[in-house]
Structure formats: C-alpha cells, structure tokens
ROLO-644637 format. One line per 3 residues: their letters; for each residue x, y, z of N, C-alpha, C. Coordinates in steps of 0.02 Angstrom, whole numbers. Example, Ala and Ser with C-alpha at 12.3 -4.5 7.8 and 13.67 -1.06 7.14 Angstrom:
BEGIN
as> 660 -284 390 615 -225 390 660 -165 390; 642 -112 354 684 -53 357 645 2 394
This chain:
BEGIN
mcc> 48 -52 2 -19 4 -3 35 73 8; 17 100 -32 60 168 -59 25 240 -48; 19 277 7 -2 347 -10 42 413 -68
fis> 52 434 -107 61 501 -148 51 552 -143; 87 606 -135 61 671 -119 126 704 -192; 80 737 -257 96 770 -284 108 840 -324
ynr> 160 870 -324 173 935 -318 168 946 -406; 118 959 -451 135 1005 -521 132 1073 -532; 133 1069 -463 131 1125 -468 183 1129 -403
fsq> 66 -469 1087 98 -553 1105 56 -601 1127; 55 -620 1131 31 -674 1097 -53 -696 1110; -67 -748 1073 -141 -758 1110 -140 -818 1173
hni> -94 -850 1194 -44 -883 1234 -63 -868 1310; -51 -792 1322 -63 -752 1372 -10 -769 1433; 48 -786 1406 95 -837 1458 132 -757 1498
fvk> 121 -788 1578 151 -725 1619 217 -758 1653; 285 -748 1657 313 -753 1671 314 -727 1728; 331 -808 1804 297 -794 1870 372 -798 1902
pyf> 382 -748 1918 444 -778 1982 422 -815 2036; 476 -868 2065 460 -891 2109 516 -884 2185; 471 -876 2254 548 -870 2296 564 -908 2318
ydn> 614 -863 2360 648 -942 2400 703 -906 2459; 697 -893 2507 731 -850 2559 778 -804 2527; 703 -757 2532 715 -704 2496 748 -712 2427
mvf> 766 -747 2401 780 -738 2305 727 -760 2267; 729 -737 2216 701 -712 2165 733 -772 2106; 680 -839 2085 710 -844 2012 653 -850 1973
npg> 683 -832 1924 637 -811 1863 670 -831 1797; 622 -868 1773 617 -890 1704 641 -857 1664; 716 -846 1617 749 -808 1592 750 -818 1524
qll> 785 -809 1472 760 -838 1403 747 -897 1386; 706 -882 1320 684 -915 1281 746 -967 1255; 782 -1023 1244 822 -1058 1241 802 -1134 1190
skg> 828 -1105 1098 823 -1189 1091 886 -1245 1121; 851 -1290 1077 901 -1352 1125 956 -1367 1098; 1029 -1364 1151 1084 -1369 1171 1107 -1289 1131
nrn> 1063 -1246 1137 1104 -1183 1140 1091 -1147 1215; 1124 -1111 1212 1086 -1066 1292 1085 -968 1260; 1091 -992 1194 1087 -910 1159 1014 -894 1160
fns> 1003 -831 1158 923 -815 1165 903 -813 1071; 852 -870 1076 813 -855 1016 751 -844 975; 768 -795 934 711 -763 939 639 -787 907
tfs> 679 -832 877 619 -847 825 580 -909 845; 576 -916 914 548 -963 954 488 -997 948; 488 -1062 947 409 -1123 956 413 -1124 1028
lkk> 309 -1105 1043 301 -1147 1121 304 -1198 1123; 320 -1243 1065 312 -1300 1082 372 -1326 1080; 420 -1318 1086 523 -1316 1090 549 -1262 1143
lev> 487 -1231 1177 551 -1181 1224 567 -1231 1286; 643 -1187 1294 678 -1219 1365 690 -1167 1397; 670 -1184 1477 651 -1131 1521 714 -1119 1548
yfs> 773 -1088 1578 820 -1084 1648 796 -1036 1678; 804 -1033 1741 821 -993 1782 891 -932 1812; 871 -900 1827 943 -848 1836 911 -824 1908
rip> 971 -832 1981 940 -817 2036 966 -734 2052; 911 -699 2061 886 -603 2054 896 -610 2152; 915 -576 2162 893 -540 2241 853 -510 2263
vks> 818 -533 2300 754 -429 2295 729 -435 2355; 691 -378 2381 677 -378 2428 587 -339 2411; 568 -289 2454 504 -289 2412 507 -246 2350
nnl> 438 -241 2328 438 -214 2255 448 -243 2223; 448 -337 2209 487 -351 2168 450 -348 2096; 561 -363 2073 555 -360 2011 544 -426 1970
iqv> 504 -415 1938 469 -481 1896 494 -477 1833; 538 -515 1791 549 -512 1729 515 -568 1685; 507 -531 1633 442 -561 1568 488 -552 1503
npl> 466 -600 1472 483 -614 1415 417 -561 1347; 421 -522 1319 399 -481 1300 362 -514 1231; 413 -548 1187 386 -595 1147 308 -658 1172
iys> 303 -679 1236 247 -727 1279 181 -668 1297; 229 -617 1329 201 -604 1405 146 -517 1368; 72 -560 1319 42 -525 1263 29 -432 1326
qwd> 26 -448 1362 14 -390 1426 87 -349 1428; 142 -367 1392 179 -339 1409 149 -229 1349; 156 -265 1285 128 -203 1231 66 -146 1268
qav> 25 -191 1297 -21 -155 1313 -28 -120 1375; 48 -144 1424 57 -94 1498 97 -26 1457; 136 -33 1389 174 30 1373 144 51 1344
lng> 91 50 1320 19 101 1253 -4 132 1319; -34 100 1377 -74 143 1411 -41 150 1477; 20 157 1472 59 194 1512 67 277 1525
pnn> 93 323 1541 68 396 1582 102 416 1495; 145 381 1459 174 404 1413 212 342 1365; 152 337 1307 183 269 1286 235 272 1254
qff> 267 233 1235 334 228 1233 343 193 1152; 357 199 1123 385 157 1055 423 101 1055; 487 135 1094 556 92 1097 543 43 1176
hls> 515 40 1179 483 1 1240 444 -54 1206; 426 -59 1134 379 -121 1143 419 -186 1115; 389 -234 1119 409 -303 1104 457 -282 1031
cwm> 389 -258 975 416 -276 903 493 -224 885; 521 -191 926 568 -151 951 620 -181 956; 619 -210 1002 638 -272 1067 678 -297 1010
ktl> 639 -349 971 626 -404 918 666 -383 852; 652 -341 828 699 -315 801 768 -294 816; 802 -276 850 857 -288 882 902 -363 908
idt> 868 -387 931 890 -448 935 875 -502 875; 818 -499 820 851 -525 763 902 -508 708; 937 -437 728 997 -382 686 1057 -424 736
ynf> 1057 -439 827 1126 -422 859 1128 -462 884; 1061 -515 905 1101 -551 945 1085 -554 1028; 1060 -480 1054 1051 -463 1112 1004 -507 1119
kpl> 1046 -499 1235 1017 -542 1245 947 -494 1295; 897 -518 1279 833 -479 1337 828 -484 1402; 845 -428 1451 823 -428 1524 760 -389 1533
yfm> 718 -390 1536 652 -371 1524 613 -371 1596; 585 -287 1645 545 -320 1687 486 -282 1694; 454 -289 1740 405 -257 1767 389 -259 1856
vqs> 366 -180 1886 392 -210 1949 310 -245 1978; 316 -270 2039 250 -327 2049 209 -299 2062; 207 -210 2085 158 -203 2119 139 -128 2079
dha> 180 -126 2015 152 -48 1993 188 -85 1890; 96 -96 1879 135 -127 1820 129 -110 1770; 103 -4 1772 137 38 1755 216 43 1719
cti> 238 20 1770 314 38 1749 356 -31 1722; 390 -17 1685 407 -57 1609 453 -49 1622; 509 -107 1617 588 -78 1618 631 -107 1536
pil> 660 -113 1498 673 -142 1445 739 -116 1443; 786 -201 1436 856 -160 1440 878 -237 1378; 910 -228 1362 967 -263 1315 1046 -290 1355
vvk> 1063 -343 1330 1126 -347 1363 1163 -341 1315; 1209 -319 1301 1247 -299 1227 1339 -330 1256; 1377 -320 1210 1444 -350 1217 1491 -287 1209
tll> 1541 -252 1218 1602 -212 1182 1634 -234 1137; 1684 -202 1090 1724 -242 1075 1772 -290 1118; 1784 -254 1170 1834 -284 1211 1809 -358 1267
gkk> 1737 -349 1246 1701 -403 1278 1669 -413 1319; 1674 -372 1354 1663 -338 1418 1555 -338 1406; 1532 -354 1449 1457 -354 1452 1427 -289 1483
kav> 1364 -247 1435 1311 -204 1492 1239 -197 1450; 1221 -175 1495 1174 -201 1522 1134 -101 1522; 1069 -116 1450 1056 -27 1416 1000 -43 1424
alp> 986 -3 1446 904 39 1442 861 88 1396; 895 76 1335 885 30 1266 952 56 1203; 973 22 1206 1043 29 1114 989 64 1073
fsd> 1023 110 1056 1003 90 981 922 165 972; 917 167 1036 834 213 1041 817 276 1058; 806 300 1009 813 408 1055 801 420 1121
ecd> 731 357 1169 724 412 1212 693 331 1235; 709 319 1297 678 250 1369 674 280 1431; 600 331 1413 622 338 1485 587 296 1544
iyc> 583 301 1589 568 243 1660 525 261 1706; 442 254 1702 384 272 1743 378 248 1820; 388 254 1854 392 199 1909 350 250 1983
tsm> 329 245 1997 278 291 2064 295 224 2133; 307 167 2117 301 127 2168 377 110 2214; 394 155 2175 478 147 2237 527 218 2213
shd> 570 247 2246 616 278 2207 667 287 2177; 675 324 2112 732 299 2042 789 260 2076; 819 306 2140 889 282 2139 894 201 2191
elv> 818 165 2236 802 85 2222 777 64 2203; 773 89 2138 756 59 2069 821 26 2031; 869 63 2019 928 71 2006 955 3 2041
skl> 988 31 2120 1013 -10 2152 968 -97 2157; 906 -99 2128 874 -190 2126 918 -168 2037; 931 -161 2017 950 -175 1923 1000 -170 1932
lsv> 1051 -150 1980 1137 -154 1987 1152 -204 2010; 1103 -246 2057 1096 -305 2073 1078 -364 2052; 1036 -368 1989 1008 -412 1937 1101 -424 1904
arn> 1149 -335 1877 1188 -347 1839 1260 -392 1851; 1240 -377 1936 1302 -411 1950 1285 -481 1953; 1220 -500 1980 1223 -598 1966 1245 -601 1893
ekq> 1229 -557 1838 1205 -601 1765 1294 -559 1757; 1337 -542 1793 1399 -533 1781 1423 -485 1748; 1367 -414 1708 1373 -367 1682 1439 -316 1737
drl> 1473 -256 1661 1488 -244 1683 1456 -174 1669; 1426 -144 1647 1389 -81 1673 1323 -77 1654; 1283 -22 1698 1226 -34 1684 1195 42 1648
efr> 1168 43 1610 1163 116 1552 1080 149 1558; 1038 176 1566 985 227 1575 1003 269 1497; 957 259 1450 1002 307 1423 914 358 1391
gtt> 908 403 1350 878 469 1324 809 450 1383; 831 482 1425 787 462 1486 754 556 1510; 689 579 1546 672 639 1541 626 635 1624
efq> 597 587 1624 571 585 1703 596 557 1748; 646 485 1718 682 445 1766 751 487 1784; 776 504 1821 815 570 1871 851 514 1933
psg> 876 479 1942 918 425 1982 955 473 1988; 993 495 2094 1045 560 2111 1077 572 2045; 1105 608 2084 1203 633 2051 1197 637 1959
eps> 1248 686 1951 1242 708 1894 1221 657 1854; 1192 688 1782 1199 617 1723 1252 622 1703; 1265 574 1683 1335 554 1649 1347 593 1567
hty> 1265 585 1528 1269 626 1470 1188 665 1458; 1203 728 1422 1133 761 1389 1133 775 1332; 1065 787 1317 1033 806 1225 1015 818 1236
wgh> 1002 844 1156 924 864 1146 869 817 1104; 811 834 1148 775 807 1132 730 863 1076; 675 827 1020 640 887 984 581 825 980
rlv> 533 871 1010 473 877 1003 398 912 962; 354 905 940 318 968 888 248 923 916; 206 975 935 126 966 975 112 963 894
ltk> 77 897 884 37 898 813 -44 948 832; -60 991 761 -126 1033 778 -136 1053 714; -202 1095 697 -218 1140 647 -165 1139 603
eei> -165 1122 550 -118 1126 482 -109 1218 470; -155 1264 498 -140 1328 448 -102 1353 540; -91 1328 574 -68 1329 638 21 1339 634
lwk> 35 1239 632 80 1220 611 134 1250 528; 84 1271 476 109 1292 425 152 1399 489; 113 1408 486 138 1473 542 191 1473 593
nls> 208 1413 621 256 1401 666 312 1380 635; 318 1389 563 371 1349 527 390 1383 503; 480 1423 510 518 1462 514 520 1487 442
ssk> 512 1538 421 517 1582 357 557 1548 301; 625 1507 324 689 1494 266 648 1427 258; 615 1383 301 576 1327 287 516 1330 262
rrn> 495 1373 255 391 1397 213 448 1415 159; 505 1434 154 535 1450 71 544 1374 18; 606 1358 58 602 1296 56 560 1237 25
irk> 493 1213 42 467 1210 60 434 1209 -3; 399 1300 -18 381 1326 -108 409 1304 -141; 481 1297 -164 537 1275 -172 533 1216 -205
aqr> 510 1164 -171 535 1086 -179 476 1092 -215; 416 1122 -215 343 1118 -261 348 1129 -309; 372 1187 -299 385 1211 -395 436 1173 -417
enm> 475 1133 -423 539 1064 -421 490 1004 -450; 425 1022 -459 370 940 -455 403 898 -422; 391 897 -359 441 832 -314 378 815 -284
iia> 392 715 -313 354 680 -287 360 641 -198; 301 671 -158 308 641 -74 270 556 -92; 307 505 -66 264 459 -55 286 423 16
fhn> 227 393 33 218 334 85 209 280 95; 229 249 102 254 163 91 257 97 157; 215 62 144 235 22 154 251 -83 139
eqn> 289 -52 80 295 -124 32 386 -125 67; 406 -182 57 450 -190 58 510 -168 24; 498 -164 -38 558 -132 -94 579 -44 -72
tir> 521 -44 -37 528 47 -20 593 49 35; 599 8 70 652 -10 133 709 -14 97; 705 -47 28 799 -61 -17 776 8 -45
efy> 762 33 -56 759 121 -84 816 154 -47; 770 156 22 780 217 73 862 190 108; 885 127 84 949 103 119 996 131 77
qlh> 993 108 -1 1041 163 -30 1042 240 -23; 995 253 -17 977 333 11 1041 343 80; 1019 310 133 1047 290 205 1109 280 199
clt> 1135 232 153 1226 225 138 1265 285 116; 1231 337 61 1280 394 41 1251 436 103; 1216 446 148 1211 511 200 1266 472 225
rkr> 1258 376 257 1308 372 320 1387 420 313; 1401 371 221 1461 419 201 1476 511 215; 1432 513 184 1410 597 195 1463 609 268
hgl> 1439 574 321 1432 613 403 1496 560 427; 1527 514 374 1595 480 400 1565 432 453; 1520 400 447 1483 344 475 1493 280 445
ppq> 1489 207 457 1467 159 435 1405 151 436; 1340 125 398 1267 110 382 1287 50 440; 1219 36 452 1188 6 498 1182 -80 454
pvs> 1161 -140 471 1158 -182 418 1119 -180 382; 1130 -181 331 1048 -200 301 1003 -257 317; 1011 -306 377 988 -352 381 930 -317 444
ffn> 978 -252 466 922 -223 525 879 -158 480; 913 -157 423 836 -124 390 769 -167 384; 796 -228 331 753 -281 326 707 -306 398
aiy> 722 -315 438 703 -342 515 661 -261 531; 671 -210 539 625 -161 529 562 -160 498; 580 -195 446 511 -211 404 498 -246 416
kni> 502 -302 480 463 -393 444 439 -355 524; 470 -328 587 432 -346 639 374 -261 657; 402 -202 604 364 -125 641 324 -119 562
isk> 342 -111 521 319 -81 455 257 -118 433; 268 -184 430 229 -238 398 176 -249 460; 187 -217 500 139 -227 590 136 -157 576
kfg> 139 -120 529 72 -42 545 107 2 592; 161 -41 620 201 12 681 230 47 638; 245 92 545 286 127 535 262 108 468
eva> 304 174 446 313 192 358 383 234 343; 377 174 291 442 221 243 412 318 189; 458 356 184 408 409 154 483 423 125
lay> 467 433 36 513 458 12 504 519 -49; 552 573 -76 528 575 -92 549 586 -176; 532 588 -217 548 572 -297 563 659 -337
sgk> 620 642 -367 635 689 -425 612 653 -510; 541 636 -517 552 601 -565 532 529 -526; 563 486 -555 546 444 -561 622 391 -486
tpv> 668 446 -486 728 435 -435 732 462 -366; 737 431 -327 711 441 -264 757 483 -232; 751 552 -180 807 571 -188 818 604 -112
aga> 763 589 -73 775 598 -6 727 536 33; 716 521 75 673 491 119 668 469 178; 637 440 236 634 438 307 624 381 325
vff> 624 363 365 577 296 426 550 338 491; 489 327 488 439 339 535 412 297 590; 414 289 656 385 217 677 328 271 739
isg> 257 223 758 207 236 778 190 220 822; 167 238 875 142 208 921 82 238 980; 29 223 964 -29 253 1020 -20 318 972
sdv> -48 363 998 -36 451 956 20 469 952; 67 437 953 120 479 959 177 477 883; 236 501 855 245 460 781 335 478 806
ifk> 361 460 762 462 491 796 485 466 705; 530 513 697 564 533 637 625 478 658; 634 409 636 701 399 657 751 385 616
fga> 750 375 555 806 383 516 792 424 450; 825 477 428 819 531 351 890 514 318; 863 499 251 927 520 208 927 551 145
sdk> 993 558 101 955 611 55 1024 594 21; 1012 582 -61 1070 616 -89 1087 711 -102; 1127 711 -91 1185 772 -101 1159 807 -141
sfq> 1170 767 -219 1165 815 -282 1113 826 -276; 1060 819 -266 996 855 -263 967 888 -211; 1028 927 -166 1011 959 -104 968 1021 -112
nmr> 989 1053 -201 948 1118 -235 864 1109 -225; 854 1045 -221 815 1048 -225 718 1061 -174; 774 1034 -111 764 1060 -46 728 1005 -26
and> 729 913 -45 663 877 -22 650 839 57; 698 877 65 699 851 151 646 898 180; 645 940 155 591 1014 202 551 979 183
llm> 521 1003 107 442 947 69 423 898 124; 467 849 150 451 771 162 459 783 213; 491 844 282 466 832 353 386 871 335
wea> 347 911 296 316 965 296 268 897 275; 268 869 231 193 834 220 183 765 260; 255 734 279 261 714 353 210 734 402
irr> 228 807 422 174 813 485 109 826 469; 87 863 419 34 864 380 -6 808 377; 23 745 369 0 674 379 -38 672 434
yag> 30 637 486 28 654 561 -17 672 576; -30 738 596 -99 784 616 -150 767 575; -168 761 513 -216 748 480 -275 683 487
kgl> -199 617 529 -233 556 553 -246 558 638; -252 627 666 -258 638 741 -207 620 781; -150 603 749 -107 599 801 -70 671 847
ssf> -46 674 904 -43 698 954 47 754 952; 84 715 928 147 725 956 195 687 894; 248 729 898 278 725 827 351 716 870
sfg> 423 664 844 468 688 887 508 672 833; 555 731 838 621 733 786 697 660 805; 686 647 863 753 610 878 761 637 939
kte> 848 630 938 901 648 976 959 680 951; 985 749 1002 1072 792 938 1086 802 994; 1168 802 973 1215 810 1036 1193 876 1026
ksn> 1208 890 1097 1205 980 1108 1263 1007 1045; 1322 978 1032 1379 1014 1006 1351 1032 978; 1305 989 910 1295 1000 859 1242 1033 832
egl> 1232 1088 842 1203 1151 825 1168 1156 770; 1215 1128 730 1175 1150 645 1156 1103 639; 1118 1052 644 1065 1018 670 1027 1033 714
chy> 1035 1049 764 989 1111 806 936 1128 763; 958 1176 745 945 1237 699 878 1208 650; 920 1152 617 840 1136 545 811 1138 569
kdg> 819 1089 661 757 1067 670 704 1092 686; 740 1181 713 703 1210 781 658 1236 709; 685 1229 655 622 1266 607 561 1234 573
fgi> 561 1180 619 498 1156 614 462 1172 653; 487 1229 716 430 1259 773 406 1185 833; 493 1132 793 466 1107 871 503 1124 959
erv> 508 1111 995 518 1113 1056 567 1082 1087; 639 1077 1126 695 1071 1158 670 1066 1207; 702 973 1222 682 934 1290 755 908 1321
qly> 765 898 1373 835 883 1398 817 807 1401; 862 774 1391 867 690 1353 925 668 1439; 941 654 1471 973 623 1517 986 538 1490
dhc> 1062 518 1478 1088 461 1496 1132 455 1587; 1127 403 1604 1129 391 1661 1191 309 1663; 1237 306 1692 1284 242 1683 1314 235 1729
ynv> 1324 198 1751 1339 144 1794 1380 111 1822; 1423 137 1836 1494 42 1852 1441 7 1873; 1442 -48 1871 1416 -115 1909 1435 -120 1961
ktg> 1525 -119 1947 1560 -149 2022 1551 -95 2088; 1566 -60 2069 1579 -1 2109 1484 38 2152; 1452 32 2088 1371 75 2079 1366 124 2081
kke> 1428 159 2047 1450 230 2034 1450 250 1965; 1395 305 1979 1397 332 1906 1453 364 1905; 1445 357 1791 1504 385 1750 1490 417 1697
kks> 1537 462 1697 1542 505 1628 1543 463 1568; 1515 476 1498 1489 449 1459 1564 492 1395; 1577 462 1379 1624 498 1300 1592 543 1266
syd> 1622 584 1243 1572 632 1177 1590 614 1147; 1529 602 1089 1555 589 1018 1607 630 984; 1609 675 977 1674 730 961 1717 692 987
nyl> 1742 624 1009 1813 624 1029 1817 567 950; 1779 568 902 1768 509 867 1791 565 802; 1819 606 799 1769 671 735 1841 628 705
iln> 1904 631 718 1951 586 671 1950 534 636; 1893 488 666 1881 410 640 1843 450 592; 1788 471 592 1748 498 546 1801 548 468
mil> 1831 580 505 1866 608 441 1891 521 390; 1917 489 423 1929 407 384 1905 384 376; 1834 370 396 1764 336 341 1728 381 294
kkm> 1737 445 298 1715 475 240 1758 465 173; 1827 445 170 1845 405 120 1849 340 98; 1800 332 127 1795 243 124 1743 251 80
piq> 1774 192 26 1702 171 -18 1631 152 27; 1577 154 -18 1524 142 22 1526 70 40; 1529 7 -11 1543 -83 1 1596 -77 54
llr> 1652 -56 62 1688 -29 117 1643 -21 203; 1602 -8 183 1601 45 244 1526 8 279; 1494 -23 219 1455 -66 246 1481 -134 281
icg> 1544 -174 241 1539 -222 277 1578 -195 361; 1596 -141 358 1642 -118 429 1559 -101 482; 1505 -91 450 1436 -81 489 1412 -149 519
eli> 1420 -202 440 1407 -287 469 1424 -305 526; 1503 -297 539 1553 -310 595 1548 -291 625; 1558 -224 640 1562 -176 714 1508 -134 751
yry> 1429 -146 692 1402 -107 716 1371 -124 764; 1347 -174 813 1314 -214 883 1387 -196 916; 1429 -168 917 1498 -151 952 1483 -76 955
fa> 1433 -32 948 1417 36 953 1361 34 1007; 1308 -36 1020 1257 -26 1059 1274 -1 1147
C-alpha cells in the first residue's frame, strides 16, 4: 500500500513469566532457549521452549522478569502507560535481537504494572557486557511510582552483578532521574501536532521558502509500507552515512524493521522523488498517538531541490491529519548546533534527555565519552567506498550499542 502526494505545481497464549521465591531470592524464568543452545532464540516455537532460571536477589516491590514475545500484556502496559513509548514495545526488541542477537532482560514491578523496564545485554569490542536501556533508541524513559528511582537503580545493579555485567546504562530519559549528575545530556525535539494552518505558521520563514521551492520542482512525496521501498531508502541511507563519516547499519537491521515494525503497521517509509528517482527518504515509527522520525537520508546532488524540507512538512501534515498528537524529531548532541537549528525550523520544542551510566562493581555513575572524540575516525570513514563501509557496519555496528 502506498500514499502519494504530488506537486505539479503478545501473543494469544497470554503467558506470564512468574517469579519463584525462596529465602528472599527470586528465581526468574530467563530467556527462551533452543535445544542445546544457551543463546536467545528469537525465532521461538512455544512447543520447543526450554526455560532456565537465574537467581536475582530482591526485597519488597519485587522485579518480575518477563518475555514480551510471550507476555502479551507487556505491549498493552506500554501503550497504556503515562507516556506510551515506542522503544519499549516488543516489536523494537525483536528488531534488535533479530539483527544483533542481544540478550533481553525485561522487567516489570510487581506492584506497579505501568512500570516497564526494557534492558538488552550487549558486548563491547573488548568482550565486556553492558546492560542497556536501550541501545539504538532515541528515548527510553522509565515511569516508576512504587519506589524511588535510586531504589530501582539499586535493584537493577544487583541484577547486573548477578549476571556478571560491567555497566548498567539508562539512555534518553526525562522523568527518570536518579540522584547524581547525568552521565551525558542531549537535546530531544518534539512538535505538538495541531491544525495545519498553525503548524504552517510556526515554521521558520526559510522552511516555508524551501517547501515552496520543492513544490515548484514538481517533487513527489510517497508514503509506503512495501519492502522494496526499504531497499530504496537504504541506498540513500548509505550515501548519507558516508557523508557523515559513519558506517551504515547492516541491511539486515532494516529488513528486520520492515518485518517487525512496518509490516505490522507500526511504521512507514517516506520517499521524495524527482521524476522516478528517489532523492530523499525517512523512516517513521508510530506508537499510539505519537510518531517518531527515526531515520532520514538524502542524495546531496539533489540538495538544491529542498526535498527533505518538503518531505518532513508532508509527514507533519499527514500525521496531524490522522489525529496523532506528538511528533518526535529524535535526539541531537548539544554540540551539533547546525542540526538543532535545522530541527528548530519546524517549530519544535527542545527538551533535555539524559543518560545515566553506572559502574556495576562500584555502583557509581560514570561520565559518558562525547561523540566529538570520534571526529578523526569520521574523517577517515568519509574517504572509504560505500561497500567497505557496509562491511564495517556488518562487522562492528553491534559494538556501538
């Protein structure tokens, strides 16, 4: 299915992963295992499940470990939460597991079922393990009313020690603010969707000029949910990543996005065409009344047509017209003022996002290194051919988590 805009001017089994108590310890059914393999198997069959138990010390307000692929109420709890969050959903978890084989550690709080805590265990290049909520995700806030944020961190640090992990990281939080200075801060960008005339008025004057210019260039904007459009977007994505001196994510990641998200109506691909040539694209995720601009890409040789601005404007119009209420433009490093200024032009509001990173052994917060430290590496990667960059992405992208 495709929508064109042209200018000619949990499962049915309902299984809950129940904790078992003994001497103030909880034994939680762990990951789903294939026979003879102790790695998580995301292509599971309910008839072939083997469950193992891990010892997780708890006190009151017990953490309950669940598998969202089986426990269908997980997604319902996320969508019914105080601020439903796409990156908590099981479709995003499955996308990351299918691509990178991360191990999931997902929790709810026994006395607060609106509190969903998604964690994936990742490995660094040095082989150390990190528990991250969540990798490759713009925002991952945690809403917990039954205990303090510091108490929740303490319980999760105990889990991390039991699992022999080196770091515990909470990324992209707003409401979740345990004590101590954040390890890192970003800008988040949000637009309240309202009437079209108000949205147009709130655009910067340069954005309105660029949109009118793109309309005069007879650009065509199309919104898709077909798999072949993911391939078209990926070609633009590789060009964009090279331009920024970054390896692209593996193509399997975008195939997993299609399989788990777009084909399930949780997202769309938008492409801007000059004639029959795609010159810009974006991937959007949808959760409840919120839409997220997750990936953007373009061919710089068509930059003077201002296709990106028209594409984003048509996305804003489309989702406002569908009755959605909030449009997220993702997150940006505070040092990247150029990108922040670009997003500001759409009338967005900046909000602070925080990372909280802990040394599991000491329980203390640690500062997170700035992406500015990778400028030399970016310069080297810009000179690489796209095929070599793609190989780099296939081999090492999982270690950027």
